[in-house]
N, C-alpha and C positions, 0 to 999 in steps of 0.2 A: 595629413599627419605623418611627419617623418620619424623614420624611427632610425635613434643613434646609433654606430658600431657596437658600443657597450652593451647596448641594450638587447642585440640580439640573443647571447648564450641564455638572458636569465628570461628572454620571450620564448627562444623556439627550443631548447633543447628539453626543456619539458615536455611540449607538444611534441617534439622527436620518441620521447619513450613512450607515450601515452601510445603512437604509433604501434611500433613495438609491442605493447602489452595484447595491443587491439589482435595483430596477426597473427602471435601466437596463441590465443585461445579461440579462433575464429573455425569455426568450424571445416573439417575437411572435406566432408560431400558435400557435392551438387546438391540443390535445391530442386527439388519436384516441379519445374516450372507451369504450372498449370492451375489456372483457377474457374472454378466450374460452383455453379452453384445448383441446387434441384428447381426442376421444370425451367430452367432455359438451355435457348441452345447449345449443346458442342460447339462454339465456335472456333477451335481448332482444327487441323487436317485428321484425318482418322487413325487413333489410337489402338496399337496392335500392341499384345502382351511380348517383355521383352524374355520371360523367363516365366516358368513354370510357378505359380503362387495360393496360397489358399483366400477363401474369400471369407474375410472375418464377419463373424457376427456384431451384429449395433449392443449397445452398452443395452437398451428396450429390450432385446431379444434371449439376452443373457436373463436379464431380470425377470420377464415374461416363463422362460423357460425353468428359471430356481423357483419360482411361485409357482407354477404345475408339478414340477416334480419334489417341492416341499406339501401341496395341498391336497397328495393323497400316501396314506401309509400303505404299502401292498405287504399282505402281510406272508412271514412263511412258516412250512408247516416241514414235517421232518415224517417222513414213510417209515411205521413202523412195519415189520413181518411179522414180528412176535406177536399182533395186535390179530394183523391176520391168518397166524397159524392155529392163536388160541379160538378164534373165531368159528374155522373153520371145523376143528374139533370139536368144537360144543355142537357143530347142526348135525355131524357123525352121531353123536350122541343123542339126541333126541327121540324123543318118546311120541309118533305120531300116529299110534294108534293100526288104524284100516290104511291108512294111509303111509306107510314104512318104505310102498316102493320111493315112492316121490324125493325119497331122501338125498337119493346120487344127484339127481335136476338140482335139490333145492342147493345141494355143496358147491352144484358147478357154475349154477349161476350167480352164488354168495362170489364165489372168486373172481368173476368178472367184473363184477361191483366193485367192490374192494382193490381191482387192476389199475381201476379209474382214483380209488379214493374217497373218502366217506370222510366227511368233517363234522363237531360240534355244530348243533342246530344255534346253540351261544355267542352270540355278539362276543370278538375277542376283547379282554378287556388290556389300557394299556397307560400309563402315569398320565400320559396326555390323554386318554378317554378313548373311545371308539368311535365318534363322528364321523372323523376326517380317515378311514381304513376305506381301501379297497374295497368296495364290491362286483369289480370290472376280472381281475387279476390276481393271481396270489402266485408266490414261488415258493415249490415242492425238492424237497433235500433228498436226492436216494443215489446211494451208492455213493456219496461226499460230492455230488451234483448236483446245484442249486440249478432248477429248468422253471423260467414264465411259463404259468400257463392259464389260457382262459378258464373264470368264478365257475364258467357253465360245465366244465368238461367233470367237473367231481362234481359229488353227492354230498349231501348232509345226510345226516343221520335217517329224519322223516324220510327223504328223500328215495333213499336207497332203501327202507320197507317199500314203500308205493311199486317204486321199480321194481323188486322182487316178486310183491303180489302181483304188477300188469304181466310178467314175463310169464310167469307158473299160469297165469291164468287165459292166455296162447293155447295151451296147447292142453289146459281142466277148467273150459269155464263151466264144467257143472259141481266143481267144489267151491262151498263156499272156505278162500284160504285166507279172509282178513281174520276172519272166527281161527282155524284152524289154528294159523300161527302163535296168534294173542293164549290160545287155552297151552300150544306146546311150547312156549315159551321162548320161541324163533325171534318172535322183535327184540328181546332181550341179548340176544347174543348178537346182535347188528350195532358194534360200536364204532366210534371213529378209530380210521388206523394212521390218519395225518393229526398227529401231535402237533399244537400252535408255540411255535418258538417263539418267545416273547422276545429276551436279547438279538439275536436274529434280527426279527423283524426291525428296531430300532437302529440296530447297526445299517442295517442297509436303508435304510432311508434316511440317515445321515448321510450315508454316502452319497447315496443317489442326489440328494441336494446341494452338497456340497461340488462334485463336478458335472459343472455343464460344457459339452464341446467349446471351446472357442471356437470354432469355422462351421462353415455349412456348405461348401461346395468347396472345385478348384477350377485354376482356368489356367490351361494351359500355353505353352509360351506359342508364341504365333498366332494366338487365339484373339479375334476382333473383340476388343472393349464397348467402341464406343465408337459412332461414324458422325463424321461430320455433319452441321447440323442439328444432326439428333436430340432430341428434346431428354436430358436429365433427370430418369426418375428414380425414386427412390432405391431402387435396385441396381441402376447404372451407376447412383451415387456410393452402393454400399461399397461396388465392384472399385471403384473408381479408388474411393478413400484408404480397401485393402492393399488396392496397385501402389498406392502411394507412400504405405505403412511398410511395406516391401524395396519399397526402391530406397528409400529414407534408409531402410536397417541396412542392406548390403550390399544393394546395386546404386549409390547413388551417384557416381563418377566413372565411367567408363572409358575418358580422353585422357590425355597429358594430362600431368601431374602437374605440368611447368604452368599449364593453361590456368589451371584451378588455384596454384601458391599466386601466378600473376592478379589472378580476378580480385581476392581477398587482399591483396597486396593496393591495388587502388581503389579498394570497396574503405579499404581501413585510410587511406589517404583523404576520400573524399570525405567521410567522416571528423575528422580530426582539421580537415579544411575550411568544415562547415561550423565546426564548434569554435576555431579561432575568429571568424568573421560575427558569430555570434555574441562573444566577447566585445569584441573591437567598436561597433557598431551602438553598444551598448554602454558599456562604462570602460574604454580602455582605461582607464584608471587602475582597473587588477591586473594588467600587465606590470604597473608599480609592484605593489604589494605580495610579496612573496610566499607571505601566509595564504592569504587568501585566493590567491591564484591557484597554488599547490592544491588547496579544500576544495578548491571546486574540479578540476581532474580528476581529482581522484574518486567525487561522487559521481561524474559519469565514468569514470572505469568498474566503479563498484556495478552501477547500473547496466553495462553493456557487457561486464563479466555476467553478470547475472544472466541478461538474457543467453550469453549462448552454453553456459552450463547447465539449465535447465533444458533451451532446445537438447542441445547433445547429451544428458541423463535422462531427464523425466517430464518431455514433454507434455503430458498428460498430467502435472505435476504446476503446469507455468499459471494456472487462475490463485492459487495460494502467495505466485509471490509480490508483494507488498510495491510496487514500483513505484508507488504514488507516495513515499516515502523519501524519494530523491526531492522531490520538490518542498516538503517539511525543511528536509534541510539545509537546502538552497535559499528559502527564504530564513532562518534563524540570521545568517549573516548577510544575506545580498538584496537588494530592494526588486519590486517585480518585475520592472523593466527587461532586466539581466536573468531573472528567473525563467522564468515563460520560456524565451528560446534554448536555455541551456536545456529544461529540460524537455520538450521536443528532442532535443540532438539527441539527447541520453536513451531517449526511446525508440531513438533510428535501428538501431541494433533487433532490439526485439517485431521493429515494423519488416525490416527484410532478411530476418531469417529463423523465424518463425512460423511453423505452420501453417495457423491464422492468424499474422501477424498484422490485418488490417483490424480486424477485429477485436485484438488488446491491445493495438494503439491506441486506437480510437478511445477507447475505454478506459486505460490508465490517463489518458491526456484529458480526457473529459473530469476524473476525479482528483486527477492531480491539480489543472484551475479551482478546482471545486473548493477543494480544500484552501488552497491559498489563499480565500477569501475568507468559508470559513475559519481556521484555524485560529488566527487573532482574537477570535471572539470566543472560542470555546478552549483552550490552551492550557487552563488551568485546571487539575485534579480530576473527578473522576468524568466534570467536562467535556475529555478528551476523547471515551467513550462517546460520547455524543457524535464528535465531528467523526470520529471511526465508523458511523452510522450512515450518517452523511454519505462519505464517499460509498461505503457500501451502497445505499438508497439509486447515489448516483449511476454507481457500475452496473448495478440491477437493472438499471433503466436501458443502456445503452447492451448491455447482453440480451435482456428480450428483443429490444430494437432488432439486433441480427438474428435469433431465431424466427421472427416473424416473418424474417423474410427467407430463411434457410430451413421450413418448415421437417419437421422430422430428425432433430437435429437429435443424436444421443448425448447420453449425461448431462443431461439438464437440471436434476436436483443435484447430484453430486457437484457437477461446478458451480453451481450457487453456493453451494457448502462453503468449496473453496474459496470461493470470494468471498464470504463474512468472515470467513479465520483468516484471510490476508489482509481485510480494513481490520478487524484487533489485534492483530498483529501492530500497526500502527501505533498504538496505545506504547506495548514491550518493547517495539523499537527507536518511541523517542530519543528515551533519557540514553542512548549514545550521545546523542548529541551535544551533552557534557563531557563527555572524553575526546570527541575533536576538538571542543574548545579547548581543548589541554592542550592536546598535541599539536594544533597549530595555532594555537596563543591565539584566541579569536574568542567574540562575545559575541554571544546569542541575544537576540534578541529579546527573547525573555527575560533572562540578565539582567538588559539595560531597562527592562521596565520595572524588574527587581529594586534595581541601584537605582533609578528615581521615587521609590515611595518616601516619601518624606518622612515616616516612621523607623526610617534604618536609623542604627546608632550616631554613623556619622553625620548625617544632618541633622541630628537630635541637638548633638553636641555643636554643631555652625547655629543651629537658632539658638543655641543656651549663650553662645558665649557673642554673636554679632547677629544680634536681631535681624537691624535693621541690613545687613548683609541679606540675610537669609531671604526676607519679604523685596530686597533686590530680587535675588536670583530665582521669587518665586513669580516676578512679573517678568523677568527676561523670560523666563519658559513657557510663560502662556505665549506669549509675541514670538518666541522661537517656533514656537510651534505652527500660531497659523503661516508662518510667512514660509517654512518649511513645505507645507499640504502643499503650498501654491506653486514649487518649484520641481518637487517630487523628489524632497530629498528625507533622510532618512530621521525620520520624525521620531523614534524612540531612541537613537543617538542623538539628535539635538536637543530633546528633553533632559537627559541625563546630564549631556553637558554645561547647556547651561547650570542644573545645582550645585554641580560642582567647580565650576568655572573660578570663583571666588575665594576656594578655600580655604586660602592662606589669611585673609583677612582675619581670621579665627583669633591668630598669636599676637595680636595687636590692633584690636575691633578699635578703639578709639582714636587710632588713628583717619578712619575713613570717614568723612561729615556724616554715612547716614547711620552711626551708631553714637554718635555725638550728645549731651545731655540736651535735651529743649531749657532745660530750667535756666530762667534768665540770671544774666551775671558768672553761669558757671566758665569754668577753665577749658579750651578749647586746645588742642590736643598739639598744633601749629603755632600757638601761641609764640615769640622768641624763640623760633627756628628758623635756620637759614633758605632759602630755595633749594638749597642744593642739598641742606640735612631732611628737609622736608620730600624734596623729590625719593631721595633714596628709599625712605621709610613708607612713601605708597609703592615701587615699585617691585622691594620686598618679598610684599606678596605673593609676586610670580613664584621666584623661588620657595617662600614659605610653603605654598600649596604644593608644590614639585613633591616636596619634603613630607608631607602628610599624605598625599598620596600615594607614593610608596611605602609609608609606613603603614598605610591602612591596604594593600595591596590592589589598589585602585585600578584595573584596564589599562593599561596602554592609551589607546585609543580613547578614554577620559583626559588623559594625560596631555593628550596635544592639546584639549580644547585648554588647559591652563596657562602652555605655552602660548598659546595662537590667541589668545581673545583680545592680548593690547599689541602683538607680533612685532615691532618695533621701532612704533610709535613713538611718540614722546610724551610727555606731560603736560599740558600743553598749559596749563593753570601758573605751573612757579615753573616753567621754560619764561611764559614770557616777564613772570612777576621777577626773575635773575636780571633777563636783558634789561627790564625795564630800568632795573636799580643803576643799571651801567655793568654788568657782567662782559666775560669777556666771550663773545660768539662761535670763537673757535674752541671753545670749553664749555662743550656744553655736552660730553658724554656720560656724565652723570644722568641726562633726561630721560633718556634714552632705557625702554624696555630691552631685555636681553632675551625675550621671544622668538617664536619663527613667527616667519608669512606666513598667513595661510596657506591651505593647500588643497583641500577640499571646498565641496559647496558648505557641507555642515559649519566650519569653520567660519567661512565667511557671514552666512548668517547670525553664528554668536558674536563675531567683532559688531556685527551693524546694529544687532538688538541691545547686548552690549550699554555701546556708547548712545543711541538714542534714547535707552531707559537712563538713566544715568543724566543724561541733559534735560531731559524732557521737564527733568525736575524744577529747572530755572527759567522756560516757558512764561510767557506774562501777556501773550495772545494767542488765544483757541478759535482760531478761522480756521477753514482752511485753506489758506495763502500762504499762512502763518506754517503753517505744517508743512504744507512743499514747502517751503523755502526752509525751515527749518532739515528736512530726509534731506533734502539734493547736498543743503551746505555739508553736512556729516558724510554721505558718501563721497564727492567728492571731493573732499579733505581726506580721507583713506585712500582714494584714488591716487591724488596728488603726492599723498607720501609713500604708492609704492605699493600698497596692504596689500594687494588684490593680484598683484605679477606673476605670482606662482600657482592661482587657485584654478580651478577646474570648474567655473564657472562663466555663462554665456554675458554676453553683453544683454541678450533676449530677459533673460534671469535676472541679471541684477536689476532691469527697469523690472520686474514684477515684484521683485523686491521689494524696490521703493515704492510702487504701488499700495501693498499690502503694507506696509511700514506709515504709510502715508492714511489710509484707510482705519486701520488700529487705534494710531491716535486719538485719528475722532472720535471713535467710539468709547476711548474712556477721556478725553477732556471736553466732553460737549456739555452744554453747557445745563443748570438742574432748575429745573422750577423752584421760583422764589413761593416758601408755601406762605399762606399771608394772614396777618395775627389774626386772634382773635380778639372781637370788641367786647369793652367791661359793659 
C-alpha cells in the first residue's frame, strides 16, 4: 500500500505528537533490572549493596505486630508517695500490745514492699472491658517518667500482706503474726500505692497500636545481599524488595543522563511504531478518518500516561487503576480486530515500567479481552455491574495465579480490595464515552443500538407515512445483518444504516411502488408522467433523506448511508424507458443519482442488500440456480458501473457476500408445503 505525499502530514504528525508526550512523561529513573521469585535460584551475578538501606517489613509482619500491639492493653499506674507516707504513719501508731517492739521492723519491711509497689486485687475496668488487659507487664509513672515493669515485680494487696507476714516470720517464728496483724489493724493499713490511670492506659494503647516501626533491620553498603545460584528465600526476597524500593526511590540511575534520555527516546519510538503498524495491518482506513484516528491516539496516550504516573507517584495503588476501560472505550467505535492489538500496545508502558509489570500486563490484558466479549451483553443499566464483577473475577484469577507461584507475597487482601474497587470504577467511568462521542464527533455502538430501536420517534414516523418502505428497510436490515457478520463488518452500524437509508421516501411515499395502494383500479403515481419526471421524483428521496437526517441530527456516519446506498448509479427502469421511447442518449444526467460511491465495507453491503431485496420481489423462479444468476447479475452490474471503485472491500469478501446473499434468498423464498383440503 503506497502512501501519497499529501497524506503523510495527516498520518504521521499526530504520531510525532504522541511520541513527544510519551518522552515527556516517561520515568526519569532507571528500572531495577532484576527479576526474581521466591523459591527460585538467583540467576544473576552476586548482588552487593551499593548503599545503606533499611529492611522493610512486609505487610503481613506489620499487620501481625499491629494485632499483637492491639491485643493486650498495658495498664498505667501512678506511684503515690502520699499513700506510702500515710501507710507508714498509720503503722507507727498501731498498738501491738506486748509486741510493740516489733513496730520498727514492721515499718521497715512495709517500706520495702511499698518501694516495689502495691496494686489493688480487683481487675482494672476499661470501656472495652478488662479481658484484654495485660497480666504480664505494667507501666509505672514515677517522677514524671513512665517505666515498663514485669507484673511479677509488684504486689497485689493480698500478696503484700502475705509477704509482710513471711518476712517477719523469719525472725519471729514463735509469734502468730497473722492473728496479731489482724487484731491490731495492720492489714487495713496496707492499701495500694500504685493508682490505676484509665485515661493514660487507653491513650498509651492507642499510640502503641498506631505506631509500628516499618523496618526490621539494616543492610550496610558493600554487604552481600544474595549470591549467584543461591535460592531466594522469603528472608532474601524481603531484603531484595527493600533494596529495590530504595534503589528506585533515590538511586535509580548513576550513569550519564544522556544515555537515560536516549533509552527513553528509543522505547517511545518503538511504542509509536508498534501502534502505527497495529492500525496499519488491521484497518488502515482509520488513518483517513481524522476523528477516529485522533480518538485512538488519545486513548493510547491516556493509558500510557496513567501507567507512568502511577509508577512515578503511587506504585502501590496501581491495582486500583481500571485499565480495562481502555478496551471498552475502543470497542465503542472500533471493531474487535482493531481493538485487541491497540489495547495490547496501550498496556506495554505498564509492562515495561511498572515494578510488577508482567503480572499487571497479563491481568489487565485478560480482563480487557473478556470484557470485549461480555460487555455487549451486559451494557445496559444495572447489568454493567455484572460486567464489572466478571472483570473482577478474571483479574482475581490471574492475581491468585501469580500469588501461588510467589507464595508469601504481601498485601494480598489489600490488593484484592483495590482490584474490586478498580473493577467497579468501570461502571462509573464508562459514561465518559458520551463525552468522547461529542468531542471527536463519533458514534458509539451503544448509540447505534439505540438508533436502531424501531420504537424511536423518527422510525415510527417513517412507518406511519411510508409503511411499505419501512417494511423494506426492515428486510434490508435483516439481510445486511447476516452479510455483515460473515465478513466481520460493523453489524450495529449496518443495521442502523439500513433502517435510515430510505428516510427521504416518507416525503413522497406514493412515488414508490412498495407504498402504492393494492386496490384494483387505483391511480398510480407515475401515470401520465414522463420518464424524466418520474426519475427526478425517485432520485429526490436521497436529497430529501439528507435534509430529514440533518434536521433530526442523525450522525454523519448514518447520513453517509443515505448518500451512498445508490451511489452514482442510474434509475435503470426509467432510463431504459426513456431510451426505448427515443430519448437522446447524451441527455441522461437526470437519470443518475447525485450520491457518492461507497467507500466502506458497510456501505457496499447496504447498497447490495438494498438492490437485491427490492429486485427479488420481481423474481418468478425460486431455485438455487435462479438465485445464483440473480445475485451474480446484481453484483456484476454494480461493478460494471464502477460503484465499488473506492470501497474498502476485497474480492474475497465480495465473494463471501454473494454466497451469503444467495443462501439468504433461498431461506426466504423456499417452497411452502401445500396444506390438503379436508374432505366433506
